[in-house]
Backbone bond lengths (Angstrom), bond angles and torsions (degrees), N, CA, C in turn:
res aa  C-N    CA-C-N  psi(-1)  N-CA   C-N-CA  omega(-1)  CA-C   N-CA-C  phi
1 M - - - 1.452 - - 1.519 108.89 -
2 P 1.310 116.22 140.49 1.477 120.87 -177.94 1.514 113.64 -82.93
3 Y 1.313 114.97 165.43 1.463 124.23 175.77 1.545 106.84 -107.13
4 Y 1.307 116.50 128.76 1.451 122.37 -177.86 1.529 109.41 -109.27
5 I 1.324 116.21 141.92 1.468 122.00 175.97 1.523 107.54 -109.48
6 Y 1.315 114.50 130.37 1.478 122.11 178.76 1.520 110.46 -128.89
7 I 1.313 115.32 153.78 1.456 122.09 165.11 1.491 105.11 -98.71
8 V 1.343 117.25 117.78 1.446 122.51 -177.68 1.506 109.37 -105.36
9 T 1.337 116.14 128.22 1.457 123.62 178.34 1.520 108.23 -113.10
10 S 1.317 116.87 129.29 1.467 119.89 179.25 1.518 108.95 -123.83
11 N 1.353 115.01 155.32 1.445 119.86 177.81 1.523 109.40 -86.07
12 E 1.322 118.24 -175.58 1.435 123.11 -175.70 1.532 112.70 -61.06
13 T 1.327 117.53 -39.05 1.462 120.66 -178.42 1.513 113.01 -82.57
14 G 1.318 117.32 -19.10 1.463 121.94 179.51 1.507 113.33 82.67
15 N 1.348 117.90 1.61 1.457 120.82 179.98 1.527 113.10 -73.83
16 N 1.306 117.16 -38.60 1.474 121.32 -178.58 1.510 108.80 -107.51
17 K 1.319 114.89 128.84 1.457 120.61 177.50 1.514 108.24 -129.41
18 S 1.330 116.00 149.44 1.451 120.60 172.28 1.534 107.91 -125.70
19 A 1.309 115.84 150.14 1.461 120.79 -176.40 1.519 110.26 -125.06
20 E 1.323 115.14 137.00 1.456 122.28 177.95 1.534 107.25 -118.32
21 Y 1.324 117.39 118.04 1.456 123.40 -178.15 1.530 110.34 -63.30
22 V 1.344 117.03 135.31 1.446 122.11 177.50 1.519 111.05 -112.64
23 S 1.340 116.38 -58.84 1.475 119.77 -178.96 1.518 110.82 -163.06
24 E 1.338 114.31 -179.71 1.482 121.43 -176.17 1.518 109.19 -141.37
25 F 1.335 115.66 142.02 1.489 121.41 -178.97 1.513 109.22 -134.23
26 D 1.323 116.00 154.50 1.463 120.95 179.84 1.519 112.26 -85.88
27 N 1.322 117.91 -21.30 1.479 118.00 178.78 1.500 109.85 -134.71
28 F 1.365 114.75 155.57 1.458 121.18 -174.29 1.527 112.33 -65.94
29 K 1.302 117.29 -37.01 1.482 120.05 -177.32 1.511 111.69 -58.94
30 D 1.331 117.45 -43.64 1.461 121.55 178.36 1.528 112.02 -67.51
31 A 1.332 116.13 -39.77 1.481 119.88 179.16 1.524 110.40 -65.82
32 K 1.331 116.97 -42.70 1.454 121.62 179.90 1.521 111.05 -63.71
33 T 1.335 117.10 -41.99 1.447 121.71 178.07 1.523 111.80 -62.61
34 E 1.328 116.15 -41.01 1.466 120.66 179.51 1.524 111.99 -66.78
35 V 1.337 117.77 -41.53 1.468 121.04 179.19 1.524 109.52 -64.96
36 R 1.322 118.21 -41.31 1.453 119.75 177.67 1.517 110.92 -62.30
37 R 1.328 117.33 -41.93 1.473 120.81 178.08 1.515 110.39 -62.57
38 L 1.347 118.56 -44.29 1.436 121.84 179.04 1.523 113.08 -62.84
39 R 1.327 116.94 -39.90 1.452 121.00 -179.87 1.518 111.07 -63.79
40 I 1.338 117.49 -32.61 1.447 120.94 178.58 1.523 111.99 -81.36
41 E 1.329 116.61 -47.28 1.480 121.30 -173.57 1.523 113.68 -82.59
42 A 1.333 118.11 -29.54 1.458 121.59 -177.28 1.533 109.56 -134.27
43 P 1.333 118.54 67.84 1.460 119.84 -178.49 1.537 111.51 -64.12
44 L 1.305 116.26 150.03 1.452 122.41 -179.02 1.523 110.59 -109.92
45 E 1.333 117.33 163.20 1.473 119.92 176.28 1.515 109.37 -69.45
46 T 1.320 117.32 169.99 1.470 122.57 -169.08 1.538 113.75 -63.56
47 S 1.307 120.09 -27.30 1.461 120.92 -178.43 1.525 111.95 -85.07
48 R 1.310 118.15 0.16 1.447 122.84 179.71 1.525 110.78 -124.00
49 G 1.321 116.66 153.20 1.453 119.33 179.79 1.519 111.04 -160.62
50 Y 1.320 116.44 159.50 1.459 122.30 176.35 1.524 108.51 -88.38
51 K 1.338 117.53 138.54 1.449 123.18 177.79 1.510 109.28 -135.35
52 V 1.334 114.92 143.40 1.451 121.63 173.30 1.530 107.98 -106.23
53 M 1.334 117.53 133.20 1.457 121.31 -178.57 1.529 109.22 -132.51
54 F 1.331 114.80 131.45 1.465 123.11 177.70 1.524 107.80 -96.40
55 A 1.330 117.76 122.09 1.473 120.38 -177.34 1.513 111.56 -159.07
56 E 1.311 116.21 167.32 1.463 122.80 178.79 1.524 112.44 -64.69
57 D 1.332 115.96 -43.25 1.469 120.91 -179.39 1.530 109.74 -149.26
58 R 1.365 115.39 176.14 1.449 119.92 -176.87 1.513 113.09 -63.81
59 A 1.328 117.41 -35.55 1.470 120.69 -178.88 1.537 110.64 -63.99
60 E 1.325 116.46 -44.23 1.465 120.45 178.49 1.524 110.65 -66.03
61 A 1.335 116.43 -42.58 1.454 120.62 -179.90 1.542 110.59 -60.98
62 E 1.309 117.56 -44.74 1.455 120.89 -178.80 1.534 110.60 -66.57
63 Q 1.324 117.49 -39.37 1.465 120.56 177.98 1.514 109.95 -64.05
64 R 1.315 119.30 -43.44 1.443 122.64 -178.49 1.522 113.20 -69.41
65 V 1.332 117.30 -36.50 1.470 119.91 -178.20 1.534 111.79 -74.91
66 T 1.329 118.20 -22.00 1.448 119.90 -179.75 1.534 114.45 -101.61
67 E 1.329 118.14 -1.15 1.470 119.16 -179.95 1.539 110.46 -71.57
68 F 1.324 114.32 149.87 1.470 121.49 -178.04 1.523 109.16 -77.83
69 R 1.322 115.01 131.44 1.471 120.76 174.95 1.526 107.73 -124.50
70 E 1.324 115.33 129.39 1.460 119.26 179.02 1.526 109.28 -72.76
71 Q 1.313 115.50 146.98 1.457 121.06 177.43 1.524 109.44 -69.52
72 P 1.319 118.59 137.32 1.468 119.14 179.09 1.541 110.18 -67.04
73 I 1.310 115.20 150.41 1.446 121.11 -179.78 1.515 107.69 -83.27
74 A 1.310 116.97 125.87 1.472 121.71 178.94 1.528 108.55 -78.81
75 R 1.293 114.86 126.67 1.465 120.94 176.71 1.525 108.40 -76.24
76 E 1.330 116.82 159.84 1.455 121.60 -177.77 1.518 110.89 -55.58
77 W 1.304 119.32 -41.48 1.475 122.17 -177.63 1.516 113.09 -76.44
78 E 1.336 118.04 -10.67 1.471 121.99 178.91 1.523 111.74 -91.20
79 K 1.332 118.47 -9.58 1.477 121.37 -175.89 1.496 110.71 -78.42
């Protein structure tokens, strides 16, 4: 399964996200290297970011990268 790179844009609440396809790689090492290069050479504003997603196809990757995830609850000892 390939690794997909997306630019993810989220709103203030984080409930709605949109994804813009950037590229695809066969192994994680190449995808990670490309994302690091993009973050340095083409930085994005704070509401946008680069994400790597591992999935069967582009449709699944886009669905997974835009799904809402609740923030984990910080335990007292983690603060």
